[in-house]
DOPAVO-430262 format. One record per residue (C-alpha): residue number from 1; residue in one letter; x, y, z. Coordinates in nm, 2 decimals, padded with zeros to 4 digits. Layout:
<nodes>
[NUM, a, [X, Y, Z]]
...
</nodes>
This chain:
<nodes>
[1, m, [00.73, -04.96, -07.85]]
[2, k, [00.64, -04.62, -08.00]]
[3, t, [00.79, -04.69, -08.32]]
[4, v, [00.60, -05.03, -08.34]]
[5, f, [00.27, -04.86, -08.23]]
[6, k, [00.32, -04.61, -08.52]]
[7, k, [00.37, -04.85, -08.80]]
[8, w, [00.09, -05.08, -08.66]]
[9, i, [-00.17, -04.78, -08.68]]
[10, q, [-00.04, -04.69, -09.04]]
[11, v, [-00.12, -05.07, -09.15]]
[12, l, [-00.46, -05.05, -08.98]]
[13, m, [-00.54, -04.73, -09.15]]
[14, a, [-00.43, -04.86, -09.49]]
[15, v, [-00.64, -05.16, -09.43]]
[16, s, [-00.94, -04.95, -09.33]]
[17, l, [-00.91, -04.75, -09.65]]
[18, s, [-00.90, -05.08, -09.85]]
[19, a, [-01.24, -05.16, -09.70]]
[20, m, [-01.37, -04.86, -09.81]]
[21, l, [-01.24, -04.90, -10.17]]
[22, l, [-01.37, -05.26, -10.18]]
[23, w, [-01.73, -05.12, -10.04]]
[24, g, [-01.73, -04.93, -10.38]]
[25, c, [-01.65, -04.54, -10.22]]
[26, g, [-01.62, -04.30, -10.51]]
[27, g, [-01.31, -04.09, -10.53]]
[28, h, [-01.28, -03.74, -10.40]]
[29, p, [-01.24, -03.43, -10.62]]
[30, a, [-00.92, -03.42, -10.82]]
[31, s, [-00.63, -03.28, -10.67]]
[32, d, [-00.45, -02.99, -10.85]]
[33, d, [-00.12, -03.11, -10.72]]
[34, q, [-00.15, -03.47, -10.92]]
[35, d, [-00.02, -03.48, -11.28]]
[36, t, [-00.27, -03.66, -11.50]]
[37, d, [-00.34, -03.70, -11.87]]
[38, d, [-00.64, -03.48, -11.92]]
[39, a, [-00.69, -03.63, -12.26]]
[40, f, [-00.72, -03.99, -12.14]]
[41, t, [-01.07, -04.12, -12.02]]
[42, w, [-01.04, -04.34, -11.72]]
[43, p, [-01.27, -04.64, -11.69]]
[44, a, [-01.54, -04.61, -11.43]]
[45, a, [-01.38, -04.88, -11.23]]
[46, l, [-01.03, -05.02, -11.18]]
[47, h, [-00.98, -05.35, -11.00]]
[48, f, [-00.63, -05.41, -10.86]]
[49, a, [-00.53, -05.76, -10.71]]
[50, a, [-00.33, -05.77, -10.40]]
[51, t, [-00.22, -06.11, -10.22]]
[52, g, [-00.24, -06.12, -09.84]]
[53, s, [-00.31, -05.85, -09.58]]
[54, s, [00.03, -05.70, -09.62]]
[55, g, [00.00, -05.68, -09.99]]
[56, e, [-00.33, -05.52, -09.96]]
[57, a, [-00.22, -05.25, -09.72]]
[58, k, [00.07, -05.17, -09.94]]
[59, m, [-00.15, -05.14, -10.26]]
[60, v, [-00.42, -04.95, -10.09]]
[61, s, [-00.14, -04.69, -09.97]]
[62, w, [-00.08, -04.55, -10.32]]
[63, a, [-00.42, -04.66, -10.48]]
[64, s, [-00.61, -04.44, -10.23]]
[65, v, [-00.38, -04.15, -10.31]]
[66, m, [-00.43, -04.21, -10.69]]
[67, q, [-00.84, -04.25, -10.65]]
[68, n, [-00.85, -03.93, -10.46]]
[69, g, [-00.66, -03.73, -10.73]]
[70, l, [-00.83, -03.87, -11.03]]
[71, d, [-01.20, -03.74, -11.15]]
[72, g, [-01.36, -04.05, -11.26]]
[73, p, [-01.24, -04.40, -11.18]]
[74, i, [-01.34, -04.61, -10.85]]
[75, i, [-01.03, -04.82, -10.75]]
[76, r, [-01.12, -05.14, -10.59]]
[77, v, [-00.83, -05.34, -10.43]]
[78, v, [-00.91, -05.70, -10.41]]
[79, n, [-00.74, -05.91, -10.15]]
[80, e, [-00.67, -06.25, -10.32]]
[81, a, [-00.62, -06.53, -10.10]]
[82, a, [-00.34, -06.70, -10.28]]
[83, w, [-00.10, -06.64, -10.55]]
[84, t, [-00.28, -06.91, -10.78]]
[85, n, [-00.61, -06.71, -10.73]]
[86, t, [-00.42, -06.40, -10.83]]
[87, y, [-00.28, -06.51, -11.15]]
[88, q, [-00.60, -06.70, -11.26]]
[89, d, [-00.77, -06.36, -11.24]]
[90, m, [-00.49, -06.19, -11.42]]
[91, k, [-00.51, -06.46, -11.69]]
[92, a, [-00.87, -06.42, -11.73]]
[93, n, [-00.85, -06.03, -11.73]]
[94, q, [-01.05, -06.01, -11.43]]
[95, m, [-00.81, -05.74, -11.29]]
[96, v, [-00.64, -05.44, -11.45]]
[97, l, [-00.32, -05.48, -11.22]]
[98, s, [-00.17, -05.71, -10.97]]
[99, q, [00.14, -05.75, -10.74]]
[100, i, [00.37, -06.02, -10.89]]
[101, d, [00.62, -06.22, -10.68]]
[102, k, [00.87, -06.34, -10.94]]
[103, s, [00.90, -06.67, -10.77]]
[104, t, [00.56, -06.77, -10.79]]
[105, l, [00.52, -06.61, -11.14]]
[106, k, [00.80, -06.84, -11.25]]
[107, d, [00.59, -07.14, -11.09]]
[108, s, [00.27, -06.99, -11.29]]
[109, i, [00.45, -06.97, -11.61]]
[110, e, [00.60, -07.34, -11.61]]
[111, a, [00.27, -07.46, -11.45]]
[112, l, [00.43, -07.62, -11.16]]
[113, n, [00.25, -07.80, -10.87]]
[114, e, [-00.09, -07.63, -10.80]]
[115, y, [-00.05, -07.40, -11.11]]
[116, a, [-00.10, -07.70, -11.35]]
[117, s, [-00.47, -07.66, -11.35]]
[118, a, [-00.70, -07.62, -11.67]]
[119, d, [-00.78, -07.23, -11.58]]
[120, g, [-00.41, -07.18, -11.46]]
[121, g, [-00.08, -07.23, -11.59]]
[122, p, [00.12, -06.98, -11.83]]
[123, w, [-00.02, -06.65, -11.91]]
[124, m, [00.12, -06.34, -12.09]]
[125, a, [00.23, -06.13, -11.79]]
[126, g, [00.36, -05.77, -11.87]]
[127, m, [00.58, -05.56, -11.62]]
[128, v, [00.40, -05.24, -11.55]]
[129, w, [00.60, -05.11, -11.25]]
[130, v, [00.79, -05.21, -10.93]]
[131, d, [00.59, -05.26, -10.64]]
[132, s, [00.85, -05.28, -10.38]]
[133, l, [01.19, -05.40, -10.28]]
[134, a, [01.05, -05.68, -10.06]]
[135, s, [01.20, -05.86, -09.78]]
[136, t, [01.06, -06.20, -09.63]]
[137, g, [01.24, -06.44, -09.41]]
[138, f, [01.22, -06.66, -09.12]]
[139, m, [01.09, -06.51, -08.80]]
[140, v, [01.17, -06.66, -08.44]]
[141, r, [01.09, -06.54, -08.08]]
[142, g, [01.35, -06.29, -07.95]]
[143, n, [01.45, -06.53, -07.70]]
[144, s, [01.48, -06.82, -07.93]]
[145, t, [01.83, -06.99, -07.97]]
[146, i, [01.80, -07.03, -08.35]]
[147, f, [02.01, -06.74, -08.47]]
[148, k, [02.12, -06.89, -08.81]]
[149, p, [02.01, -07.18, -09.02]]
[150, e, [02.27, -07.40, -08.85]]
[151, d, [02.09, -07.39, -08.54]]
[152, i, [01.79, -07.54, -08.67]]
[153, k, [01.79, -07.93, -08.53]]
[154, p, [01.57, -08.23, -08.57]]
[155, g, [01.27, -08.15, -08.39]]
[156, t, [01.24, -07.78, -08.47]]
[157, r, [00.87, -07.67, -08.51]]
[158, i, [00.80, -07.49, -08.84]]
[159, a, [00.46, -07.31, -08.89]]
[160, i, [00.32, -07.31, -09.24]]
[161, w, [-00.02, -07.19, -09.37]]
[162, n, [-00.07, -07.49, -09.61]]
[163, d, [00.14, -07.79, -09.70]]
[164, k, [00.13, -07.72, -10.09]]
[165, s, [00.47, -07.76, -10.28]]
[166, a, [00.49, -07.40, -10.35]]
[167, t, [00.45, -07.30, -09.99]]
[168, l, [00.70, -07.55, -09.86]]
[169, s, [00.98, -07.45, -10.11]]
[170, p, [01.14, -07.18, -09.93]]
[171, f, [01.12, -07.39, -09.62]]
[172, l, [01.30, -07.66, -09.80]]
[173, s, [01.57, -07.41, -09.91]]
[174, l, [01.60, -07.32, -09.55]]
[175, l, [01.66, -07.67, -09.46]]
[176, a, [01.91, -07.72, -09.73]]
[177, w, [02.11, -07.44, -09.59]]
[178, a, [02.07, -07.60, -09.25]]
[179, g, [02.15, -07.95, -09.35]]
[180, v, [01.83, -08.09, -09.19]]
[181, s, [01.58, -08.33, -09.35]]
[182, e, [01.24, -08.24, -09.42]]
[183, q, [01.15, -08.55, -09.23]]
[184, d, [01.30, -08.44, -08.92]]
[185, i, [01.10, -08.11, -08.88]]
[186, v, [00.75, -08.10, -08.70]]
[187, w, [00.53, -07.91, -08.92]]
[188, v, [00.27, -07.69, -08.77]]
[189, n, [-00.01, -07.62, -09.01]]
[190, t, [-00.20, -07.29, -08.89]]
[191, g, [-00.43, -07.28, -09.20]]
[192, s, [-00.34, -06.92, -09.27]]
[193, y, [-00.04, -06.70, -09.34]]
[194, d, [-00.13, -06.44, -09.07]]
[195, a, [-00.16, -06.70, -08.81]]
[196, c, [00.20, -06.83, -08.86]]
[197, p, [00.37, -06.53, -08.67]]
[198, r, [00.13, -06.58, -08.37]]
[199, a, [00.21, -06.94, -08.35]]
[200, v, [00.56, -06.86, -08.29]]
[201, v, [00.50, -06.58, -08.00]]
[202, e, [00.25, -06.81, -07.86]]
[203, g, [00.50, -07.08, -07.82]]
[204, r, [00.34, -07.36, -08.06]]
[205, a, [00.60, -07.30, -08.33]]
[206, d, [00.97, -07.20, -08.34]]
[207, i, [00.99, -07.06, -08.69]]
[208, a, [00.75, -06.89, -08.91]]
[209, m, [00.82, -06.72, -09.27]]
[210, a, [00.67, -06.38, -09.29]]
[211, a, [00.74, -06.03, -09.44]]
[212, p, [00.88, -05.79, -09.18]]
[213, v, [00.60, -05.55, -09.27]]
[214, a, [00.32, -05.79, -09.26]]
[215, p, [00.08, -05.67, -08.99]]
[216, s, [00.09, -05.99, -08.80]]
[217, v, [00.48, -05.95, -08.76]]
[218, m, [00.42, -05.61, -08.64]]
[219, e, [00.17, -05.75, -08.38]]
[220, a, [00.40, -06.02, -08.28]]
[221, s, [00.69, -05.80, -08.25]]
[222, a, [00.49, -05.61, -07.95]]
[223, a, [00.46, -05.94, -07.77]]
[224, p, [00.66, -05.98, -07.43]]
[225, s, [00.91, -06.22, -07.60]]
[226, g, [00.95, -05.99, -07.90]]
[227, i, [01.08, -06.13, -08.24]]
[228, r, [01.39, -06.16, -08.44]]
[229, y, [01.47, -06.29, -08.80]]
[230, i, [01.72, -06.57, -08.89]]
[231, s, [02.04, -06.43, -09.04]]
[232, l, [02.07, -06.55, -09.41]]
[233, k, [02.41, -06.37, -09.50]]
[234, p, [02.58, -06.57, -09.78]]
[235, a, [02.92, -06.44, -09.65]]
[236, d, [02.88, -06.62, -09.32]]
[237, n, [02.82, -06.96, -09.50]]
[238, p, [02.85, -06.97, -09.88]]
[239, q, [02.80, -07.34, -09.91]]
[240, g, [02.47, -07.30, -09.72]]
[241, a, [02.36, -07.02, -09.93]]
[242, a, [02.46, -07.21, -10.24]]
[243, a, [02.24, -07.49, -10.12]]
[244, f, [01.94, -07.25, -10.07]]
[245, l, [01.98, -07.10, -10.41]]
[246, q, [02.00, -07.43, -10.56]]
[247, n, [01.64, -07.50, -10.46]]
[248, s, [01.52, -07.15, -10.52]]
[249, p, [01.73, -06.99, -10.80]]
[250, l, [01.52, -06.67, -10.82]]
[251, y, [01.59, -06.56, -10.47]]
[252, d, [01.86, -06.29, -10.34]]
[253, f, [01.96, -06.19, -10.00]]
[254, g, [01.99, -05.86, -09.84]]
[255, p, [01.95, -05.67, -09.53]]
[256, i, [01.60, -05.60, -09.39]]
[257, t, [01.52, -05.20, -09.41]]
[258, a, [01.16, -05.20, -09.31]]
[259, g, [00.98, -05.36, -09.02]]
[260, p, [01.02, -05.39, -08.66]]
[261, d, [01.34, -05.25, -08.50]]
[262, s, [01.46, -05.58, -08.40]]
[263, a, [01.45, -05.70, -08.77]]
[264, i, [01.62, -05.40, -08.93]]
[265, g, [01.96, -05.49, -09.07]]
[266, t, [01.93, -05.86, -09.03]]
[267, w, [02.01, -06.03, -09.37]]
[268, t, [01.73, -06.24, -09.52]]
[269, i, [01.53, -06.31, -09.85]]
[270, s, [01.53, -06.00, -10.05]]
[271, s, [01.41, -05.91, -10.39]]
[272, y, [01.18, -05.70, -10.60]]
[273, k, [00.82, -05.74, -10.65]]
[274, y, [00.65, -05.63, -10.95]]
[275, l, [00.32, -05.45, -11.06]]
[276, g, [00.20, -05.64, -11.37]]
[277, a, [-00.08, -05.65, -11.61]]
[278, n, [-00.20, -05.90, -11.87]]
[279, m, [-00.01, -05.79, -12.19]]
[280, d, [-00.37, -05.77, -12.37]]
[281, t, [-00.47, -05.49, -12.14]]
[282, d, [-00.49, -05.16, -12.30]]
[283, p, [-00.16, -04.99, -12.35]]
[284, e, [-00.30, -04.66, -12.31]]
[285, l, [-00.45, -04.76, -11.97]]
[286, i, [-00.13, -04.88, -11.86]]
[287, y, [00.07, -04.60, -12.01]]
[288, n, [-00.14, -04.36, -11.80]]
[289, l, [-00.12, -04.57, -11.48]]
[290, v, [00.27, -04.56, -11.54]]
[291, k, [00.27, -04.21, -11.60]]
[292, w, [00.07, -04.13, -11.28]]
[293, l, [00.30, -04.37, -11.07]]
[294, d, [00.62, -04.18, -11.19]]
[295, e, [00.48, -03.82, -11.17]]
[296, n, [00.31, -03.85, -10.85]]
[297, y, [00.57, -04.03, -10.65]]
[298, d, [00.61, -03.77, -10.41]]
[299, l, [00.25, -03.79, -10.33]]
[300, y, [00.25, -04.15, -10.21]]
[301, k, [00.61, -04.23, -10.12]]
[302, d, [00.56, -04.17, -09.73]]
[303, s, [00.22, -04.35, -09.72]]
[304, y, [00.39, -04.71, -09.67]]
[305, t, [00.75, -04.77, -09.59]]
[306, s, [00.85, -04.99, -09.89]]
[307, n, [00.70, -04.71, -10.13]]
[308, t, [01.01, -04.55, -10.14]]
[309, n, [01.13, -04.82, -10.38]]
[310, m, [00.86, -04.73, -10.66]]
[311, t, [01.08, -04.50, -10.84]]
[312, l, [01.16, -04.51, -11.22]]
[313, q, [01.53, -04.58, -11.13]]
[314, d, [01.41, -04.91, -10.94]]
[315, v, [01.19, -05.00, -11.25]]
[316, l, [01.51, -04.96, -11.47]]
[317, l, [01.72, -05.17, -11.22]]
[318, t, [01.45, -05.45, -11.24]]
[319, l, [01.47, -05.45, -11.63]]
[320, q, [01.86, -05.54, -11.61]]
[321, t, [01.77, -05.89, -11.50]]
[322, t, [01.40, -05.98, -11.52]]
[323, f, [01.26, -06.27, -11.72]]
[324, m, [00.92, -06.08, -11.74]]
[325, p, [00.83, -05.91, -12.08]]
[326, v, [00.77, -05.54, -12.03]]
[327, h, [00.40, -05.41, -12.09]]
[328, p, [00.34, -05.22, -12.41]]
[329, g, [00.21, -04.94, -12.19]]
[330, l, [00.55, -04.92, -11.99]]
[331, v, [00.74, -04.95, -12.31]]
[332, k, [00.55, -04.62, -12.45]]
[333, y, [00.64, -04.44, -12.16]]
[334, l, [01.01, -04.53, -12.15]]
[335, k, [01.03, -04.44, -12.51]]
[336, e, [00.87, -04.09, -12.43]]
[337, k, [01.14, -04.05, -12.16]]
[338, g, [01.41, -04.14, -12.41]]
[339, i, [01.51, -04.44, -12.22]]
[340, w, [01.41, -04.73, -12.42]]
[341, n, [01.68, -04.85, -12.65]]
[342, a, [01.79, -05.14, -12.85]]
[343, d, [01.92, -05.35, -12.57]]
[344, y, [01.58, -05.33, -12.38]]
[345, e, [01.41, -05.40, -12.71]]
[346, k, [01.61, -05.73, -12.77]]
[347, r, [01.57, -05.85, -12.42]]
[348, n, [01.21, -05.80, -12.42]]
[349, e, [01.17, -05.98, -12.74]]
[350, t, [01.36, -06.28, -12.57]]
[351, n, [01.14, -06.27, -12.26]]
[352, i, [00.80, -06.26, -12.47]]
[353, a, [00.92, -06.54, -12.69]]
[354, l, [00.99, -06.75, -12.40]]
[355, f, [00.65, -06.68, -12.23]]
[356, q, [00.49, -06.74, -12.55]]
[357, k, [00.64, -07.08, -12.58]]
[358, y, [00.49, -07.16, -12.25]]
[359, v, [00.14, -07.02, -12.33]]
[360, d, [00.13, -07.21, -12.68]]
[361, g, [00.28, -07.52, -12.54]]
[362, y, [00.04, -07.54, -12.24]]
[363, k, [-00.27, -07.51, -12.47]]
[364, e, [-00.14, -07.79, -12.70]]
[365, a, [-00.03, -08.01, -12.40]]
[366, m, [-00.37, -07.98, -12.25]]
[367, t, [-00.55, -08.06, -12.59]]
[368, l, [-00.32, -08.37, -12.64]]
[369, a, [-00.36, -08.49, -12.30]]
[370, t, [-00.75, -08.44, -12.31]]
[371, a, [-00.74, -08.67, -12.62]]
[372, q, [-00.59, -08.96, -12.40]]
[373, n, [-00.85, -08.90, -12.13]]
[374, i, [-00.60, -08.74, -11.90]]
[375, d, [-00.78, -08.49, -11.65]]
[376, i, [-00.60, -08.16, -11.64]]
[377, k, [-00.58, -08.14, -11.25]]
[378, p, [-00.28, -08.03, -11.04]]
[379, n, [-00.34, -08.35, -10.81]]
[380, n, [-00.34, -08.59, -11.12]]
[381, l, [00.02, -08.75, -11.15]]
[382, a, [-00.07, -08.86, -11.49]]
[383, w, [-00.12, -08.50, -11.61]]
[384, i, [00.19, -08.35, -11.43]]
[385, e, [00.41, -08.65, -11.58]]
[386, f, [00.27, -08.57, -11.92]]
[387, w, [00.33, -08.18, -11.89]]
[388, e, [00.66, -08.23, -11.76]]
[389, n, [00.75, -08.47, -12.04]]
[390, y, [00.63, -08.25, -12.29]]
[391, k, [00.83, -07.95, -12.18]]
[392, k, [01.14, -08.18, -12.21]]
[393, d, [01.05, -08.32, -12.55]]
[394, k, [00.97, -07.98, -12.69]]
[395, g, [01.30, -07.81, -12.54]]
[396, i, [01.11, -07.54, -12.37]]
[397, p, [01.41, -07.37, -12.13]]
[398, l, [01.36, -07.32, -11.78]]
[399, i, [01.29, -06.97, -11.65]]
[400, r, [01.59, -06.81, -11.49]]
[401, m, [01.70, -06.45, -11.41]]
[402, h, [01.93, -06.29, -11.64]]
[403, l, [02.27, -06.18, -11.54]]
[404, s, [02.26, -05.83, -11.69]]
[405, l, [02.09, -05.64, -11.97]]
[406, s, [02.35, -05.75, -12.23]]
[407, q, [02.38, -06.11, -12.10]]
[408, n, [02.09, -06.36, -12.10]]
[409, a, [02.05, -06.62, -11.84]]
[410, a, [02.21, -06.95, -11.94]]
[411, i, [01.97, -07.20, -12.11]]
[412, v, [01.87, -07.48, -11.87]]
[413, l, [01.63, -07.75, -12.03]]
[414, p, [01.40, -07.94, -11.82]]
[415, s, [01.47, -08.29, -11.71]]
[416, g, [01.12, -08.42, -11.73]]
[417, y, [00.91, -08.61, -11.49]]
[418, i, [01.07, -08.70, -11.18]]
[419, d, [00.85, -08.97, -10.97]]
[420, p, [00.80, -08.83, -10.63]]
[421, a, [00.83, -09.18, -10.48]]
</nodes>
């Protein structure tokens, strides 16, 4: 209980700091302990986008340290309500930096579901740094009879925060592992991400999807029933894991390393999240952000549990397989460190070219569709059909993770529009 209380207090402190930043408090005098580029003039304000309460607390944990040590910029961490909002703001250059989830980024670049809007869709995202080695998964009460996906039966109640396709996707992957139909599940729409864990501990739902480090999970873990996570260890059921990945190809599995004690060690969804910027963002600004993150790691690594994965080595690991282009500011820093080589350059050119195909193609498709009086709206099936068939006709490959730095992902072409009926 002491451990849970301590972690919960740390999260509250981080969110409180976020509120101070959002209210526009200026930074403290620069610390002599922090390494900064004296020749670089920082902007008066930097806006960073975080998604959800746990994302906000995570970003504030290091952004507050950065603001305290830089003589100049006010850093405002903006809590975005959903990934669609985050990427729209990034596409419009409303934010300097944002957290990036590779699964939702893929949906954004491919303009799937709710991302297929006039102001959404593909954008030239560039990797800046690593945000975290993130774990998320499916939480149950401590006294639940559900220990693995195969324990899910018809009538199981699953908490969701909305019924959009992107939200439902990981749940459908879980059900594919379990061998249970979507129609056999009782869906409990709580209206918000943080309300889902509460619905589980209150007995209104059996399963919720949430990050183990989320404040709502830390709170739920202190309930009398406690909480656990459903085990998603591929070795226990390789066919089930394969069914899961068939629906969610960008996910990986690994043990939980941060969160309530009852969750530690349980295998669940695990993957790196990134920090990203629009490729148009000033390379010198991004270079100096990267430089600060690398050289001041020791000052912020202990301010949030998952900050320990914000190292240069973690960045290099992600570059082995990511489909995301690397921002020119990070490229400059890696060149300066003597790390950037021909293999990185070749992979980056491949990733940039694919993103550019989507950006250019989406613009053309919207122009052609508008000429045919087709409204560019995610809920307009005529537009979705047009866009999906456009991608097929133009042969724009689907986005996939690469196998290694020297081995690109297999080219998988889109199949065109599939009638949901």
